[in-house]
TORKOL-4160 file (C-alpha; in steps of 0.2 Angstrom, whole numbers, padded with zeros to 4 digits, m for minus):
347
<pt num="1" X="0061" Y="0208" Z="0589"/>
<pt num="2" X="0053" Y="0209" Z="0572"/>
<pt num="3" X="0068" Y="0218" Z="0566"/>
<pt num="4" X="0080" Y="0205" Z="0573"/>
<pt num="5" X="0069" Y="0191" Z="0564"/>
<pt num="6" X="0070" Y="0200" Z="0548"/>
<pt num="7" X="0089" Y="0202" Z="0550"/>
<pt num="8" X="0091" Y="0184" Z="0554"/>
<pt num="9" X="0080" Y="0179" Z="0538"/>
<pt num="10" X="0091" Y="0190" Z="0527"/>
<pt num="11" X="0107" Y="0182" Z="0534"/>
<pt num="12" X="0100" Y="0165" Z="0531"/>
<pt num="13" X="0095" Y="0169" Z="0514"/>
<pt num="14" X="0112" Y="0176" Z="0510"/>
<pt num="15" X="0120" Y="0161" Z="0517"/>
<pt num="16" X="0109" Y="0150" Z="0505"/>
<pt num="17" X="0114" Y="0160" Z="0490"/>
<pt num="18" X="0132" Y="0160" Z="0495"/>
<pt num="19" X="0132" Y="0141" Z="0497"/>
<pt num="20" X="0123" Y="0138" Z="0481"/>
<pt num="21" X="0135" Y="0150" Z="0472"/>
<pt num="22" X="0150" Y="0140" Z="0480"/>
<pt num="23" X="0143" Y="0124" Z="0474"/>
<pt num="24" X="0140" Y="0130" Z="0456"/>
<pt num="25" X="0158" Y="0137" Z="0456"/>
<pt num="26" X="0164" Y="0120" Z="0463"/>
<pt num="27" X="0155" Y="0110" Z="0450"/>
<pt num="28" X="0162" Y="0121" Z="0436"/>
<pt num="29" X="0179" Y="0119" Z="0443"/>
<pt num="30" X="0177" Y="0100" Z="0445"/>
<pt num="31" X="0170" Y="0096" Z="0428"/>
<pt num="32" X="0181" Y="0108" Z="0418"/>
<pt num="33" X="0194" Y="0098" Z="0407"/>
<pt num="34" X="0186" Y="0082" Z="0412"/>
<pt num="35" X="0177" Y="0069" Z="0400"/>
<pt num="36" X="0160" Y="0063" Z="0404"/>
<pt num="37" X="0156" Y="0046" Z="0396"/>
<pt num="38" X="0139" Y="0040" Z="0391"/>
<pt num="39" X="0140" Y="0021" Z="0390"/>
<pt num="40" X="0128" Y="0012" Z="0378"/>
<pt num="41" X="0123" Y="m0006" Z="0383"/>
<pt num="42" X="0120" Y="m0011" Z="0365"/>
<pt num="43" X="0130" Y="m0012" Z="0349"/>
<pt num="44" X="0128" Y="0002" Z="0335"/>
<pt num="45" X="0114" Y="0005" Z="0324"/>
<pt num="46" X="0099" Y="0004" Z="0335"/>
<pt num="47" X="0089" Y="0017" Z="0344"/>
<pt num="48" X="0099" Y="0015" Z="0361"/>
<pt num="49" X="0115" Y="0019" Z="0351"/>
<pt num="50" X="0106" Y="0034" Z="0342"/>
<pt num="51" X="0100" Y="0042" Z="0358"/>
<pt num="52" X="0116" Y="0039" Z="0367"/>
<pt num="53" X="0126" Y="0048" Z="0353"/>
<pt num="54" X="0113" Y="0062" Z="0352"/>
<pt num="55" X="0114" Y="0066" Z="0370"/>
<pt num="56" X="0133" Y="0066" Z="0370"/>
<pt num="57" X="0133" Y="0078" Z="0355"/>
<pt num="58" X="0124" Y="0092" Z="0365"/>
<pt num="59" X="0125" Y="0089" Z="0384"/>
<pt num="60" X="0142" Y="0095" Z="0387"/>
<pt num="61" X="0138" Y="0114" Z="0386"/>
<pt num="62" X="0124" Y="0112" Z="0399"/>
<pt num="63" X="0136" Y="0104" Z="0412"/>
<pt num="64" X="0145" Y="0117" Z="0423"/>
<pt num="65" X="0163" Y="0118" Z="0416"/>
<pt num="66" X="0158" Y="0112" Z="0399"/>
<pt num="67" X="0167" Y="0095" Z="0400"/>
<pt num="68" X="0169" Y="0084" Z="0384"/>
<pt num="69" X="0155" Y="0071" Z="0383"/>
<pt num="70" X="0158" Y="0056" Z="0373"/>
<pt num="71" X="0147" Y="0040" Z="0369"/>
<pt num="72" X="0155" Y="0023" Z="0371"/>
<pt num="73" X="0148" Y="0006" Z="0367"/>
<pt num="74" X="0148" Y="m0007" Z="0381"/>
<pt num="75" X="0136" Y="m0021" Z="0374"/>
<pt num="76" X="0133" Y="m0038" Z="0382"/>
<pt num="77" X="0120" Y="m0049" Z="0389"/>
<pt num="78" X="0105" Y="m0037" Z="0384"/>
<pt num="79" X="0114" Y="m0022" Z="0393"/>
<pt num="80" X="0116" Y="m0032" Z="0409"/>
<pt num="81" X="0134" Y="m0031" Z="0407"/>
<pt num="82" X="0133" Y="m0012" Z="0407"/>
<pt num="83" X="0120" Y="m0011" Z="0421"/>
<pt num="84" X="0131" Y="m0022" Z="0432"/>
<pt num="85" X="0147" Y="m0012" Z="0428"/>
<pt num="86" X="0138" Y="0004" Z="0433"/>
<pt num="87" X="0133" Y="m0004" Z="0449"/>
<pt num="88" X="0150" Y="m0011" Z="0455"/>
<pt num="89" X="0164" Y="m0003" Z="0445"/>
<pt num="90" X="0160" Y="0014" Z="0437"/>
<pt num="91" X="0166" Y="0030" Z="0445"/>
<pt num="92" X="0152" Y="0038" Z="0456"/>
<pt num="93" X="0157" Y="0056" Z="0452"/>
<pt num="94" X="0146" Y="0061" Z="0438"/>
<pt num="95" X="0158" Y="0056" Z="0424"/>
<pt num="96" X="0149" Y="0040" Z="0420"/>
<pt num="97" X="0132" Y="0038" Z="0413"/>
<pt num="98" X="0123" Y="0024" Z="0404"/>
<pt num="99" X="0108" Y="0020" Z="0393"/>
<pt num="100" X="0102" Y="0002" Z="0396"/>
<pt num="101" X="0087" Y="m0009" Z="0391"/>
<pt num="102" X="0070" Y="m0002" Z="0394"/>
<pt num="103" X="0066" Y="m0019" Z="0403"/>
<pt num="104" X="0080" Y="m0017" Z="0415"/>
<pt num="105" X="0068" Y="m0016" Z="0430"/>
<pt num="106" X="0057" Y="m0029" Z="0424"/>
<pt num="107" X="0071" Y="m0041" Z="0421"/>
<pt num="108" X="0077" Y="m0038" Z="0439"/>
<pt num="109" X="0059" Y="m0041" Z="0446"/>
<pt num="110" X="0058" Y="m0058" Z="0436"/>
<pt num="111" X="0075" Y="m0064" Z="0443"/>
<pt num="112" X="0083" Y="m0065" Z="0426"/>
<pt num="113" X="0100" Y="m0074" Z="0425"/>
<pt num="114" X="0114" Y="m0062" Z="0425"/>
<pt num="115" X="0106" Y="m0047" Z="0435"/>
<pt num="116" X="0118" Y="m0041" Z="0448"/>
<pt num="117" X="0110" Y="m0023" Z="0450"/>
<pt num="118" X="0095" Y="m0015" Z="0458"/>
<pt num="119" X="0086" Y="m0004" Z="0446"/>
<pt num="120" X="0079" Y="0007" Z="0460"/>
<pt num="121" X="0096" Y="0011" Z="0467"/>
<pt num="122" X="0102" Y="0019" Z="0450"/>
<pt num="123" X="0101" Y="0037" Z="0449"/>
<pt num="124" X="0089" Y="0040" Z="0435"/>
<pt num="125" X="0094" Y="0056" Z="0425"/>
<pt num="126" X="0080" Y="0057" Z="0413"/>
<pt num="127" X="0071" Y="0050" Z="0398"/>
<pt num="128" X="0074" Y="0055" Z="0380"/>
<pt num="129" X="0058" Y="0046" Z="0374"/>
<pt num="130" X="0046" Y="0033" Z="0378"/>
<pt num="131" X="0043" Y="0019" Z="0365"/>
<pt num="132" X="0025" Y="0017" Z="0359"/>
<pt num="133" X="0022" Y="m0001" Z="0353"/>
<pt num="134" X="0007" Y="m0008" Z="0345"/>
<pt num="135" X="m0003" Y="m0023" Z="0340"/>
<pt num="136" X="m0012" Y="m0022" Z="0324"/>
<pt num="137" X="m0021" Y="m0031" Z="0311"/>
<pt num="138" X="m0022" Y="m0027" Z="0292"/>
<pt num="139" X="m0035" Y="m0025" Z="0279"/>
<pt num="140" X="m0030" Y="m0033" Z="0263"/>
<pt num="141" X="m0038" Y="m0028" Z="0247"/>
<pt num="142" X="m0055" Y="m0035" Z="0246"/>
<pt num="143" X="m0052" Y="m0044" Z="0262"/>
<pt num="144" X="m0055" Y="m0033" Z="0278"/>
<pt num="145" X="m0048" Y="m0040" Z="0294"/>
<pt num="146" X="m0060" Y="m0051" Z="0305"/>
<pt num="147" X="m0053" Y="m0042" Z="0320"/>
<pt num="148" X="m0052" Y="m0023" Z="0320"/>
<pt num="149" X="m0052" Y="m0019" Z="0339"/>
<pt num="150" X="m0046" Y="m0027" Z="0355"/>
<pt num="151" X="m0064" Y="m0031" Z="0360"/>
<pt num="152" X="m0065" Y="m0041" Z="0344"/>
<pt num="153" X="m0049" Y="m0051" Z="0349"/>
<pt num="154" X="m0059" Y="m0056" Z="0365"/>
<pt num="155" X="m0071" Y="m0066" Z="0354"/>
<pt num="156" X="m0062" Y="m0071" Z="0339"/>
<pt num="157" X="m0045" Y="m0081" Z="0337"/>
<pt num="158" X="m0031" Y="m0070" Z="0331"/>
<pt num="159" X="m0015" Y="m0078" Z="0323"/>
<pt num="160" X="m0001" Y="m0067" Z="0328"/>
<pt num="161" X="0017" Y="m0068" Z="0323"/>
<pt num="162" X="0031" Y="m0071" Z="0336"/>
<pt num="163" X="0049" Y="m0067" Z="0335"/>
<pt num="164" X="0055" Y="m0077" Z="0351"/>
<pt num="165" X="0050" Y="m0082" Z="0368"/>
<pt num="166" X="0058" Y="m0067" Z="0376"/>
<pt num="167" X="0051" Y="m0054" Z="0364"/>
<pt num="168" X="0036" Y="m0043" Z="0368"/>
<pt num="169" X="0028" Y="m0050" Z="0352"/>
<pt num="170" X="0025" Y="m0066" Z="0362"/>
<pt num="171" X="0025" Y="m0058" Z="0379"/>
<pt num="172" X="0010" Y="m0047" Z="0376"/>
<pt num="173" X="m0001" Y="m0060" Z="0368"/>
<pt num="174" X="0002" Y="m0072" Z="0382"/>
<pt num="175" X="m0002" Y="m0059" Z="0396"/>
<pt num="176" X="m0017" Y="m0052" Z="0387"/>
<pt num="177" X="m0024" Y="m0069" Z="0384"/>
<pt num="178" X="m0022" Y="m0073" Z="0403"/>
<pt num="179" X="m0026" Y="m0056" Z="0410"/>
<pt num="180" X="m0039" Y="m0048" Z="0398"/>
<pt num="181" X="m0047" Y="m0063" Z="0389"/>
<pt num="182" X="m0040" Y="m0061" Z="0372"/>
<pt num="183" X="m0038" Y="m0075" Z="0360"/>
<pt num="184" X="m0021" Y="m0073" Z="0352"/>
<pt num="185" X="m0013" Y="m0088" Z="0345"/>
<pt num="186" X="0006" Y="m0086" Z="0343"/>
<pt num="187" X="0014" Y="m0092" Z="0326"/>
<pt num="188" X="0032" Y="m0093" Z="0332"/>
<pt num="189" X="0048" Y="m0093" Z="0322"/>
<pt num="190" X="0049" Y="m0076" Z="0313"/>
<pt num="191" X="0066" Y="m0068" Z="0314"/>
<pt num="192" X="0061" Y="m0050" Z="0317"/>
<pt num="193" X="0046" Y="m0039" Z="0316"/>
<pt num="194" X="0048" Y="m0034" Z="0298"/>
<pt num="195" X="0045" Y="m0052" Z="0293"/>
<pt num="196" X="0030" Y="m0053" Z="0303"/>
<pt num="197" X="0023" Y="m0037" Z="0295"/>
<pt num="198" X="0026" Y="m0045" Z="0278"/>
<pt num="199" X="0018" Y="m0061" Z="0284"/>
<pt num="200" X="0003" Y="m0051" Z="0289"/>
<pt num="201" X="0002" Y="m0042" Z="0273"/>
<pt num="202" X="0002" Y="m0059" Z="0264"/>
<pt num="203" X="m0011" Y="m0066" Z="0275"/>
<pt num="204" X="0000" Y="m0079" Z="0284"/>
<pt num="205" X="m0005" Y="m0071" Z="0301"/>
<pt num="206" X="m0019" Y="m0060" Z="0306"/>
<pt num="207" X="m0009" Y="m0048" Z="0317"/>
<pt num="208" X="0008" Y="m0041" Z="0321"/>
<pt num="209" X="0018" Y="m0032" Z="0334"/>
<pt num="210" X="0029" Y="m0017" Z="0330"/>
<pt num="211" X="0033" Y="0001" Z="0336"/>
<pt num="212" X="0022" Y="0015" Z="0331"/>
<pt num="213" X="0038" Y="0025" Z="0325"/>
<pt num="214" X="0043" Y="0010" Z="0313"/>
<pt num="215" X="0025" Y="0009" Z="0306"/>
<pt num="216" X="0025" Y="0027" Z="0302"/>
<pt num="217" X="0042" Y="0026" Z="0294"/>
<pt num="218" X="0040" Y="0011" Z="0283"/>
<pt num="219" X="0022" Y="0009" Z="0281"/>
<pt num="220" X="0014" Y="0027" Z="0281"/>
<pt num="221" X="0003" Y="0022" Z="0266"/>
<pt num="222" X="m0006" Y="0009" Z="0277"/>
<pt num="223" X="m0010" Y="0023" Z="0289"/>
<pt num="224" X="m0015" Y="0035" Z="0275"/>
<pt num="225" X="m0026" Y="0022" Z="0267"/>
<pt num="226" X="m0033" Y="0017" Z="0284"/>
<pt num="227" X="m0028" Y="m0001" Z="0281"/>
<pt num="228" X="m0020" Y="m0003" Z="0298"/>
<pt num="229" X="m0031" Y="m0007" Z="0313"/>
<pt num="230" X="m0023" Y="m0003" Z="0329"/>
<pt num="231" X="m0029" Y="m0015" Z="0343"/>
<pt num="232" X="m0019" Y="m0009" Z="0358"/>
<pt num="233" X="m0004" Y="0001" Z="0362"/>
<pt num="234" X="0009" Y="m0007" Z="0374"/>
<pt num="235" X="0009" Y="0008" Z="0387"/>
<pt num="236" X="0002" Y="0010" Z="0404"/>
<pt num="237" X="m0008" Y="0025" Z="0399"/>
<pt num="238" X="m0014" Y="0031" Z="0382"/>
<pt num="239" X="m0001" Y="0041" Z="0373"/>
<pt num="240" X="m0005" Y="0058" Z="0365"/>
<pt num="241" X="m0001" Y="0052" Z="0348"/>
<pt num="242" X="m0014" Y="0038" Z="0349"/>
<pt num="243" X="m0028" Y="0044" Z="0361"/>
<pt num="244" X="m0041" Y="0033" Z="0353"/>
<pt num="245" X="m0031" Y="0017" Z="0355"/>
<pt num="246" X="m0033" Y="0007" Z="0371"/>
<pt num="247" X="m0018" Y="0005" Z="0382"/>
<pt num="248" X="m0013" Y="m0012" Z="0389"/>
<pt num="249" X="m0012" Y="m0004" Z="0406"/>
<pt num="250" X="m0031" Y="0000" Z="0406"/>
<pt num="251" X="m0036" Y="m0019" Z="0402"/>
<pt num="252" X="m0037" Y="m0033" Z="0414"/>
<pt num="253" X="m0051" Y="m0044" Z="0422"/>
<pt num="254" X="m0046" Y="m0040" Z="0440"/>
<pt num="255" X="m0035" Y="m0028" Z="0449"/>
<pt num="256" X="m0021" Y="m0041" Z="0449"/>
<pt num="257" X="m0023" Y="m0043" Z="0430"/>
<pt num="258" X="m0021" Y="m0024" Z="0428"/>
<pt num="259" X="m0006" Y="m0023" Z="0439"/>
<pt num="260" X="0002" Y="m0037" Z="0429"/>
<pt num="261" X="m0001" Y="m0029" Z="0412"/>
<pt num="262" X="0004" Y="m0012" Z="0419"/>
<pt num="263" X="0020" Y="m0019" Z="0425"/>
<pt num="264" X="0024" Y="m0027" Z="0408"/>
<pt num="265" X="0019" Y="m0011" Z="0399"/>
<pt num="266" X="0030" Y="0000" Z="0410"/>
<pt num="267" X="0045" Y="m0005" Z="0400"/>
<pt num="268" X="0039" Y="0005" Z="0385"/>
<pt num="269" X="0037" Y="0020" Z="0397"/>
<pt num="270" X="0055" Y="0018" Z="0403"/>
<pt num="271" X="0060" Y="0019" Z="0385"/>
<pt num="272" X="0077" Y="0027" Z="0381"/>
<pt num="273" X="0082" Y="0033" Z="0398"/>
<pt num="274" X="0099" Y="0037" Z="0405"/>
<pt num="275" X="0105" Y="0032" Z="0422"/>
<pt num="276" X="0120" Y="0036" Z="0434"/>
<pt num="277" X="0128" Y="0024" Z="0446"/>
<pt num="278" X="0121" Y="0021" Z="0463"/>
<pt num="279" X="0129" Y="0030" Z="0478"/>
<pt num="280" X="0132" Y="0047" Z="0470"/>
<pt num="281" X="0131" Y="0063" Z="0480"/>
<pt num="282" X="0113" Y="0070" Z="0479"/>
<pt num="283" X="0119" Y="0087" Z="0473"/>
<pt num="284" X="0129" Y="0080" Z="0458"/>
<pt num="285" X="0113" Y="0070" Z="0453"/>
<pt num="286" X="0103" Y="0086" Z="0454"/>
<pt num="287" X="0116" Y="0094" Z="0443"/>
<pt num="288" X="0116" Y="0080" Z="0430"/>
<pt num="289" X="0097" Y="0080" Z="0429"/>
<pt num="290" X="0097" Y="0099" Z="0427"/>
<pt num="291" X="0109" Y="0097" Z="0413"/>
<pt num="292" X="0099" Y="0083" Z="0405"/>
<pt num="293" X="0083" Y="0094" Z="0405"/>
<pt num="294" X="0092" Y="0109" Z="0398"/>
<pt num="295" X="0099" Y="0098" Z="0384"/>
<pt num="296" X="0082" Y="0092" Z="0379"/>
<pt num="297" X="0076" Y="0110" Z="0377"/>
<pt num="298" X="0092" Y="0115" Z="0367"/>
<pt num="299" X="0086" Y="0122" Z="0350"/>
<pt num="300" X="0101" Y="0113" Z="0342"/>
<pt num="301" X="0096" Y="0097" Z="0350"/>
<pt num="302" X="0078" Y="0099" Z="0345"/>
<pt num="303" X="0083" Y="0103" Z="0327"/>
<pt num="304" X="0092" Y="0087" Z="0326"/>
<pt num="305" X="0077" Y="0077" Z="0333"/>
<pt num="306" X="0066" Y="0085" Z="0320"/>
<pt num="307" X="0078" Y="0082" Z="0306"/>
<pt num="308" X="0080" Y="0063" Z="0310"/>
<pt num="309" X="0061" Y="0062" Z="0314"/>
<pt num="310" X="0066" Y="0053" Z="0330"/>
<pt num="311" X="0053" Y="0049" Z="0343"/>
<pt num="312" X="0053" Y="0062" Z="0357"/>
<pt num="313" X="0043" Y="0060" Z="0373"/>
<pt num="314" X="0055" Y="0066" Z="0387"/>
<pt num="315" X="0052" Y="0064" Z="0405"/>
<pt num="316" X="0063" Y="0071" Z="0420"/>
<pt num="317" X="0074" Y="0060" Z="0431"/>
<pt num="318" X="0063" Y="0062" Z="0446"/>
<pt num="319" X="0048" Y="0055" Z="0437"/>
<pt num="320" X="0058" Y="0040" Z="0431"/>
<pt num="321" X="0065" Y="0037" Z="0448"/>
<pt num="322" X="0047" Y="0035" Z="0455"/>
<pt num="323" X="0042" Y="0024" Z="0441"/>
<pt num="324" X="0056" Y="0012" Z="0444"/>
<pt num="325" X="0052" Y="0012" Z="0463"/>
<pt num="326" X="0034" Y="0007" Z="0459"/>
<pt num="327" X="0041" Y="m0008" Z="0449"/>
<pt num="328" X="0051" Y="m0013" Z="0464"/>
<pt num="329" X="0036" Y="m0013" Z="0475"/>
<pt num="330" X="0026" Y="m0025" Z="0464"/>
<pt num="331" X="0018" Y="m0040" Z="0473"/>
<pt num="332" X="0028" Y="m0056" Z="0473"/>
<pt num="333" X="0013" Y="m0065" Z="0468"/>
<pt num="334" X="0010" Y="m0054" Z="0452"/>
<pt num="335" X="0029" Y="m0057" Z="0448"/>
<pt num="336" X="0027" Y="m0076" Z="0450"/>
<pt num="337" X="0012" Y="m0077" Z="0439"/>
<pt num="338" X="0019" Y="m0066" Z="0425"/>
<pt num="339" X="0035" Y="m0076" Z="0425"/>
<pt num="340" X="0025" Y="m0093" Z="0424"/>
<pt num="341" X="0015" Y="m0086" Z="0409"/>
<pt num="342" X="0030" Y="m0079" Z="0400"/>
<pt num="343" X="0040" Y="m0095" Z="0402"/>
<pt num="344" X="0025" Y="m0105" Z="0396"/>
<pt num="345" X="0029" Y="m0114" Z="0379"/>
<pt num="346" X="0020" Y="m0107" Z="0364"/>
<pt num="347" X="0006" Y="m0118" Z="0358"/>
């Protein structure tokens, strides 16, 4: 009897190996000679465009059959155009991937106009990097900032520059005021974060919102001279780069407040992620995820990341899939409150 069981186990094992080998050979045969397109939901010049082209340059050799991989722009409606196209039009055979806004799941939850997709139904292939965003104040020569920590901002009014009602530069102050008791006052009308940083340097406002990567690229001297006071980072959990800076996701006066703040901060954790259409065969999704993971470990890929000094905080597709599913499960009452706060006029 034991011998028969061992024989049966051996037969099953050989069958699994044969099936796996057949699938690998089939995938190689399928992708050979084909073109895989990575569609980018924004125009050229930004970080979405950068990571889309970066992946396209290296991923082909990690997909069985070594297909040609190209990057193509499909901008429109803050990447909603691409997200909708991937849902309803794109081929579901592994030849179409996309990189869309980090807020794609949040915008769906908020019921934003133009959303015709369900973020949790996309097949999330993996993340090239999260995006660490920060709120900061600045010590001018002979005039140190009156607010140097997020706790200070709960007791002292802070003038902060805003770049538009839909931007995180105004979203974070509104939600932190309501959920964590801070005293940010938005000074609206700045065209971009660079102008807010200049206004902060001149003393027109007390604080600014920017990305950690941009601060290091354009104002490393502020960090070297310890003139930048990092109040909070727009992440769910503290990043490895900034272990001493509180995360938005750990603040909040109640469990509901924390849930709301974590939901908003989750967009930075989604970062520059790649998706495939819904409805794909699970084995093909697994193949693309494996190819993505292998690409992000490729020495030539990593050398290019190092050369360009690009942010690089990767995560596997299965982890991103769970993160998106968690957003979809957020309580409707939390969503409704967030929507009301974000749509409130700036005072």
